[in-house]
Chimera marker file (.cmm) of the C-alpha trace (Angstrom):
<marker_set name="trace">
<marker id="1" x="122.376" y="120.773" z="86.443" r="1" g="1" b="0" radius="0.5"/>
<marker id="2" x="120.117" y="117.755" z="88.429" r="1" g="1" b="0" radius="0.5"/>
<marker id="3" x="117.413" y="118.913" z="90.556" r="1" g="1" b="0" radius="0.5"/>
<marker id="4" x="114.957" y="117.060" z="91.957" r="1" g="1" b="0" radius="0.5"/>
<marker id="5" x="115.521" y="113.281" z="92.704" r="1" g="1" b="0" radius="0.5"/>
<marker id="6" x="112.958" y="110.136" z="92.239" r="1" g="1" b="0" radius="0.5"/>
<marker id="7" x="113.541" y="107.469" z="95.797" r="1" g="1" b="0" radius="0.5"/>
<marker id="8" x="112.161" y="103.450" z="95.089" r="1" g="1" b="0" radius="0.5"/>
<marker id="9" x="112.099" y="102.601" z="98.218" r="1" g="1" b="0" radius="0.5"/>
<marker id="10" x="110.900" y="98.258" z="98.090" r="1" g="1" b="0" radius="0.5"/>
<marker id="11" x="108.943" y="96.700" z="99.923" r="1" g="1" b="0" radius="0.5"/>
<marker id="12" x="107.123" y="93.203" z="101.082" r="1" g="1" b="0" radius="0.5"/>
<marker id="13" x="103.810" y="95.240" z="101.473" r="1" g="1" b="0" radius="0.5"/>
<marker id="14" x="103.759" y="98.542" z="99.015" r="1" g="1" b="0" radius="0.5"/>
<marker id="15" x="100.013" y="98.867" z="98.942" r="1" g="1" b="0" radius="0.5"/>
<marker id="16" x="99.866" y="99.962" z="103.118" r="1" g="1" b="0" radius="0.5"/>
<marker id="17" x="103.372" y="102.027" z="102.300" r="1" g="1" b="0" radius="0.5"/>
<marker id="18" x="101.245" y="103.961" z="99.688" r="1" g="1" b="0" radius="0.5"/>
<marker id="19" x="97.990" y="103.961" z="102.193" r="1" g="1" b="0" radius="0.5"/>
<marker id="20" x="100.351" y="105.192" z="104.985" r="1" g="1" b="0" radius="0.5"/>
<marker id="21" x="102.174" y="108.157" z="102.302" r="1" g="1" b="0" radius="0.5"/>
<marker id="22" x="99.042" y="108.495" z="101.464" r="1" g="1" b="0" radius="0.5"/>
<marker id="23" x="96.660" y="108.351" z="104.121" r="1" g="1" b="0" radius="0.5"/>
<marker id="24" x="98.422" y="109.634" z="106.979" r="1" g="1" b="0" radius="0.5"/>
<marker id="25" x="101.001" y="111.512" z="106.202" r="1" g="1" b="0" radius="0.5"/>
<marker id="26" x="98.933" y="113.374" z="103.101" r="1" g="1" b="0" radius="0.5"/>
<marker id="27" x="101.874" y="113.626" z="100.483" r="1" g="1" b="0" radius="0.5"/>
<marker id="28" x="100.061" y="114.365" z="97.291" r="1" g="1" b="0" radius="0.5"/>
<marker id="29" x="100.992" y="111.649" z="94.911" r="1" g="1" b="0" radius="0.5"/>
<marker id="30" x="100.174" y="111.171" z="90.184" r="1" g="1" b="0" radius="0.5"/>
<marker id="31" x="98.432" y="108.018" z="88.644" r="1" g="1" b="0" radius="0.5"/>
<marker id="32" x="100.982" y="106.422" z="86.905" r="1" g="1" b="0" radius="0.5"/>
<marker id="33" x="99.159" y="103.901" z="86.224" r="1" g="1" b="0" radius="0.5"/>
<marker id="34" x="98.873" y="99.932" z="87.210" r="1" g="1" b="0" radius="0.5"/>
<marker id="35" x="97.959" y="101.330" z="91.035" r="1" g="1" b="0" radius="0.5"/>
<marker id="36" x="101.745" y="102.911" z="91.239" r="1" g="1" b="0" radius="0.5"/>
<marker id="37" x="101.517" y="106.424" z="93.093" r="1" g="1" b="0" radius="0.5"/>
<marker id="38" x="104.990" y="108.608" z="92.960" r="1" g="1" b="0" radius="0.5"/>
<marker id="39" x="104.523" y="111.035" z="95.962" r="1" g="1" b="0" radius="0.5"/>
<marker id="40" x="105.804" y="114.758" z="95.818" r="1" g="1" b="0" radius="0.5"/>
<marker id="41" x="108.047" y="114.853" z="98.393" r="1" g="1" b="0" radius="0.5"/>
<marker id="42" x="109.406" y="118.014" z="100.892" r="1" g="1" b="0" radius="0.5"/>
<marker id="43" x="112.824" y="119.417" z="99.931" r="1" g="1" b="0" radius="0.5"/>
<marker id="44" x="114.906" y="115.834" z="100.519" r="1" g="1" b="0" radius="0.5"/>
<marker id="45" x="119.010" y="115.580" z="100.774" r="1" g="1" b="0" radius="0.5"/>
<marker id="46" x="120.926" y="111.791" z="101.199" r="1" g="1" b="0" radius="0.5"/>
<marker id="47" x="123.207" y="110.671" z="102.799" r="1" g="1" b="0" radius="0.5"/>
<marker id="48" x="125.618" y="107.487" z="102.296" r="1" g="1" b="0" radius="0.5"/>
<marker id="49" x="127.395" y="105.883" z="104.997" r="1" g="1" b="0" radius="0.5"/>
<marker id="50" x="130.287" y="102.721" z="105.359" r="1" g="1" b="0" radius="0.5"/>
<marker id="51" x="127.984" y="99.214" z="105.562" r="1" g="1" b="0" radius="0.5"/>
<marker id="52" x="129.092" y="96.079" z="105.327" r="1" g="1" b="0" radius="0.5"/>
<marker id="53" x="126.103" y="95.397" z="102.832" r="1" g="1" b="0" radius="0.5"/>
<marker id="54" x="123.153" y="97.213" z="100.712" r="1" g="1" b="0" radius="0.5"/>
<marker id="55" x="120.653" y="98.789" z="103.061" r="1" g="1" b="0" radius="0.5"/>
<marker id="56" x="118.073" y="102.169" z="103.268" r="1" g="1" b="0" radius="0.5"/>
<marker id="57" x="116.631" y="103.834" z="105.745" r="1" g="1" b="0" radius="0.5"/>
<marker id="58" x="114.076" y="107.221" z="105.056" r="1" g="1" b="0" radius="0.5"/>
<marker id="59" x="114.041" y="109.753" z="108.085" r="1" g="1" b="0" radius="0.5"/>
<marker id="60" x="111.527" y="112.607" z="107.641" r="1" g="1" b="0" radius="0.5"/>
<marker id="61" x="111.865" y="115.617" z="108.874" r="1" g="1" b="0" radius="0.5"/>
<marker id="62" x="109.525" y="118.150" z="110.563" r="1" g="1" b="0" radius="0.5"/>
<marker id="63" x="110.146" y="121.041" z="111.965" r="1" g="1" b="0" radius="0.5"/>
<marker id="64" x="108.481" y="120.242" z="115.456" r="1" g="1" b="0" radius="0.5"/>
<marker id="65" x="108.026" y="116.930" z="116.215" r="1" g="1" b="0" radius="0.5"/>
<marker id="66" x="106.157" y="117.005" z="119.476" r="1" g="1" b="0" radius="0.5"/>
<marker id="67" x="103.572" y="118.424" z="117.494" r="1" g="1" b="0" radius="0.5"/>
<marker id="68" x="103.721" y="115.232" z="114.520" r="1" g="1" b="0" radius="0.5"/>
<marker id="69" x="104.028" y="112.769" z="116.291" r="1" g="1" b="0" radius="0.5"/>
<marker id="70" x="100.310" y="114.182" z="118.466" r="1" g="1" b="0" radius="0.5"/>
<marker id="71" x="98.928" y="113.751" z="115.097" r="1" g="1" b="0" radius="0.5"/>
<marker id="72" x="99.898" y="110.759" z="113.644" r="1" g="1" b="0" radius="0.5"/>
<marker id="73" x="99.524" y="108.911" z="117.588" r="1" g="1" b="0" radius="0.5"/>
<marker id="74" x="95.904" y="111.061" z="117.127" r="1" g="1" b="0" radius="0.5"/>
<marker id="75" x="95.998" y="108.515" z="113.342" r="1" g="1" b="0" radius="0.5"/>
<marker id="76" x="96.535" y="105.046" z="115.452" r="1" g="1" b="0" radius="0.5"/>
<marker id="77" x="100.168" y="105.381" z="114.339" r="1" g="1" b="0" radius="0.5"/>
<marker id="78" x="102.026" y="104.032" z="116.670" r="1" g="1" b="0" radius="0.5"/>
<marker id="79" x="105.101" y="105.464" z="116.675" r="1" g="1" b="0" radius="0.5"/>
<marker id="80" x="108.219" y="104.904" z="120.073" r="1" g="1" b="0" radius="0.5"/>
<marker id="81" x="109.684" y="107.479" z="122.168" r="1" g="1" b="0" radius="0.5"/>
<marker id="82" x="112.055" y="110.493" z="121.050" r="1" g="1" b="0" radius="0.5"/>
<marker id="83" x="116.048" y="109.984" z="121.165" r="1" g="1" b="0" radius="0.5"/>
<marker id="84" x="118.403" y="113.495" z="121.625" r="1" g="1" b="0" radius="0.5"/>
<marker id="85" x="121.084" y="112.879" z="118.740" r="1" g="1" b="0" radius="0.5"/>
<marker id="86" x="124.381" y="114.465" z="118.219" r="1" g="1" b="0" radius="0.5"/>
<marker id="87" x="122.858" y="115.933" z="115.593" r="1" g="1" b="0" radius="0.5"/>
<marker id="88" x="119.050" y="116.144" z="116.629" r="1" g="1" b="0" radius="0.5"/>
<marker id="89" x="115.743" y="114.772" z="117.003" r="1" g="1" b="0" radius="0.5"/>
<marker id="90" x="114.805" y="111.103" z="115.800" r="1" g="1" b="0" radius="0.5"/>
<marker id="91" x="111.994" y="109.131" z="116.570" r="1" g="1" b="0" radius="0.5"/>
<marker id="92" x="113.785" y="105.668" z="115.868" r="1" g="1" b="0" radius="0.5"/>
<marker id="93" x="111.515" y="102.375" z="115.804" r="1" g="1" b="0" radius="0.5"/>
<marker id="94" x="109.844" y="102.637" z="112.331" r="1" g="1" b="0" radius="0.5"/>
<marker id="95" x="105.838" y="103.563" z="112.361" r="1" g="1" b="0" radius="0.5"/>
<marker id="96" x="102.626" y="101.070" z="111.826" r="1" g="1" b="0" radius="0.5"/>
<marker id="97" x="99.275" y="101.172" z="111.459" r="1" g="1" b="0" radius="0.5"/>
<marker id="98" x="96.755" y="100.051" z="114.249" r="1" g="1" b="0" radius="0.5"/>
<marker id="99" x="93.397" y="98.557" z="113.218" r="1" g="1" b="0" radius="0.5"/>
<marker id="100" x="90.954" y="100.992" z="113.238" r="1" g="1" b="0" radius="0.5"/>
<link id1="1" id2="2" r="1" g="1" b="0" radius="0.2"/>
<link id1="2" id2="3" r="1" g="1" b="0" radius="0.2"/>
<link id1="3" id2="4" r="1" g="1" b="0" radius="0.2"/>
<link id1="4" id2="5" r="1" g="1" b="0" radius="0.2"/>
<link id1="5" id2="6" r="1" g="1" b="0" radius="0.2"/>
<link id1="6" id2="7" r="1" g="1" b="0" radius="0.2"/>
<link id1="7" id2="8" r="1" g="1" b="0" radius="0.2"/>
<link id1="8" id2="9" r="1" g="1" b="0" radius="0.2"/>
<link id1="9" id2="10" r="1" g="1" b="0" radius="0.2"/>
<link id1="10" id2="11" r="1" g="1" b="0" radius="0.2"/>
<link id1="11" id2="12" r="1" g="1" b="0" radius="0.2"/>
<link id1="12" id2="13" r="1" g="1" b="0" radius="0.2"/>
<link id1="13" id2="14" r="1" g="1" b="0" radius="0.2"/>
<link id1="14" id2="15" r="1" g="1" b="0" radius="0.2"/>
<link id1="15" id2="16" r="1" g="1" b="0" radius="0.2"/>
<link id1="16" id2="17" r="1" g="1" b="0" radius="0.2"/>
<link id1="17" id2="18" r="1" g="1" b="0" radius="0.2"/>
<link id1="18" id2="19" r="1" g="1" b="0" radius="0.2"/>
<link id1="19" id2="20" r="1" g="1" b="0" radius="0.2"/>
<link id1="20" id2="21" r="1" g="1" b="0" radius="0.2"/>
<link id1="21" id2="22" r="1" g="1" b="0" radius="0.2"/>
<link id1="22" id2="23" r="1" g="1" b="0" radius="0.2"/>
<link id1="23" id2="24" r="1" g="1" b="0" radius="0.2"/>
<link id1="24" id2="25" r="1" g="1" b="0" radius="0.2"/>
<link id1="25" id2="26" r="1" g="1" b="0" radius="0.2"/>
<link id1="26" id2="27" r="1" g="1" b="0" radius="0.2"/>
<link id1="27" id2="28" r="1" g="1" b="0" radius="0.2"/>
<link id1="28" id2="29" r="1" g="1" b="0" radius="0.2"/>
<link id1="29" id2="30" r="1" g="1" b="0" radius="0.2"/>
<link id1="30" id2="31" r="1" g="1" b="0" radius="0.2"/>
<link id1="31" id2="32" r="1" g="1" b="0" radius="0.2"/>
<link id1="32" id2="33" r="1" g="1" b="0" radius="0.2"/>
<link id1="33" id2="34" r="1" g="1" b="0" radius="0.2"/>
<link id1="34" id2="35" r="1" g="1" b="0" radius="0.2"/>
<link id1="35" id2="36" r="1" g="1" b="0" radius="0.2"/>
<link id1="36" id2="37" r="1" g="1" b="0" radius="0.2"/>
<link id1="37" id2="38" r="1" g="1" b="0" radius="0.2"/>
<link id1="38" id2="39" r="1" g="1" b="0" radius="0.2"/>
<link id1="39" id2="40" r="1" g="1" b="0" radius="0.2"/>
<link id1="40" id2="41" r="1" g="1" b="0" radius="0.2"/>
<link id1="41" id2="42" r="1" g="1" b="0" radius="0.2"/>
<link id1="42" id2="43" r="1" g="1" b="0" radius="0.2"/>
<link id1="43" id2="44" r="1" g="1" b="0" radius="0.2"/>
<link id1="44" id2="45" r="1" g="1" b="0" radius="0.2"/>
<link id1="45" id2="46" r="1" g="1" b="0" radius="0.2"/>
<link id1="46" id2="47" r="1" g="1" b="0" radius="0.2"/>
<link id1="47" id2="48" r="1" g="1" b="0" radius="0.2"/>
<link id1="48" id2="49" r="1" g="1" b="0" radius="0.2"/>
<link id1="49" id2="50" r="1" g="1" b="0" radius="0.2"/>
<link id1="50" id2="51" r="1" g="1" b="0" radius="0.2"/>
<link id1="51" id2="52" r="1" g="1" b="0" radius="0.2"/>
<link id1="52" id2="53" r="1" g="1" b="0" radius="0.2"/>
<link id1="53" id2="54" r="1" g="1" b="0" radius="0.2"/>
<link id1="54" id2="55" r="1" g="1" b="0" radius="0.2"/>
<link id1="55" id2="56" r="1" g="1" b="0" radius="0.2"/>
<link id1="56" id2="57" r="1" g="1" b="0" radius="0.2"/>
<link id1="57" id2="58" r="1" g="1" b="0" radius="0.2"/>
<link id1="58" id2="59" r="1" g="1" b="0" radius="0.2"/>
<link id1="59" id2="60" r="1" g="1" b="0" radius="0.2"/>
<link id1="60" id2="61" r="1" g="1" b="0" radius="0.2"/>
<link id1="61" id2="62" r="1" g="1" b="0" radius="0.2"/>
<link id1="62" id2="63" r="1" g="1" b="0" radius="0.2"/>
<link id1="63" id2="64" r="1" g="1" b="0" radius="0.2"/>
<link id1="64" id2="65" r="1" g="1" b="0" radius="0.2"/>
<link id1="65" id2="66" r="1" g="1" b="0" radius="0.2"/>
<link id1="66" id2="67" r="1" g="1" b="0" radius="0.2"/>
<link id1="67" id2="68" r="1" g="1" b="0" radius="0.2"/>
<link id1="68" id2="69" r="1" g="1" b="0" radius="0.2"/>
<link id1="69" id2="70" r="1" g="1" b="0" radius="0.2"/>
<link id1="70" id2="71" r="1" g="1" b="0" radius="0.2"/>
<link id1="71" id2="72" r="1" g="1" b="0" radius="0.2"/>
<link id1="72" id2="73" r="1" g="1" b="0" radius="0.2"/>
<link id1="73" id2="74" r="1" g="1" b="0" radius="0.2"/>
<link id1="74" id2="75" r="1" g="1" b="0" radius="0.2"/>
<link id1="75" id2="76" r="1" g="1" b="0" radius="0.2"/>
<link id1="76" id2="77" r="1" g="1" b="0" radius="0.2"/>
<link id1="77" id2="78" r="1" g="1" b="0" radius="0.2"/>
<link id1="78" id2="79" r="1" g="1" b="0" radius="0.2"/>
<link id1="79" id2="80" r="1" g="1" b="0" radius="0.2"/>
<link id1="80" id2="81" r="1" g="1" b="0" radius="0.2"/>
<link id1="81" id2="82" r="1" g="1" b="0" radius="0.2"/>
<link id1="82" id2="83" r="1" g="1" b="0" radius="0.2"/>
<link id1="83" id2="84" r="1" g="1" b="0" radius="0.2"/>
<link id1="84" id2="85" r="1" g="1" b="0" radius="0.2"/>
<link id1="85" id2="86" r="1" g="1" b="0" radius="0.2"/>
<link id1="86" id2="87" r="1" g="1" b="0" radius="0.2"/>
<link id1="87" id2="88" r="1" g="1" b="0" radius="0.2"/>
<link id1="88" id2="89" r="1" g="1" b="0" radius="0.2"/>
<link id1="89" id2="90" r="1" g="1" b="0" radius="0.2"/>
<link id1="90" id2="91" r="1" g="1" b="0" radius="0.2"/>
<link id1="91" id2="92" r="1" g="1" b="0" radius="0.2"/>
<link id1="92" id2="93" r="1" g="1" b="0" radius="0.2"/>
<link id1="93" id2="94" r="1" g="1" b="0" radius="0.2"/>
<link id1="94" id2="95" r="1" g="1" b="0" radius="0.2"/>
<link id1="95" id2="96" r="1" g="1" b="0" radius="0.2"/>
<link id1="96" id2="97" r="1" g="1" b="0" radius="0.2"/>
<link id1="97" id2="98" r="1" g="1" b="0" radius="0.2"/>
<link id1="98" id2="99" r="1" g="1" b="0" radius="0.2"/>
<link id1="99" id2="100" r="1" g="1" b="0" radius="0.2"/>
</marker_set>
């Protein structure tokens, strides 16, 4: 029986993305050598949607979106407005961290 998954995100700036998960989201990680961090993730799910090309999206879920966005903003993370969808609320644009 499968009891987990390992997700790989291909990115043009892995160091910045690792720092975001490590320093701002505070996800625990292990060093896999060579600067590779493997992050522990909270409960996860996967969905497959129709598309003319292969691309990917990562959605992070929380219990209180207002509190979470306030916390991220306090860490100089730029966030967009929250949009209401039929299945819940979503913050659409990617996170960006501003230089402090």
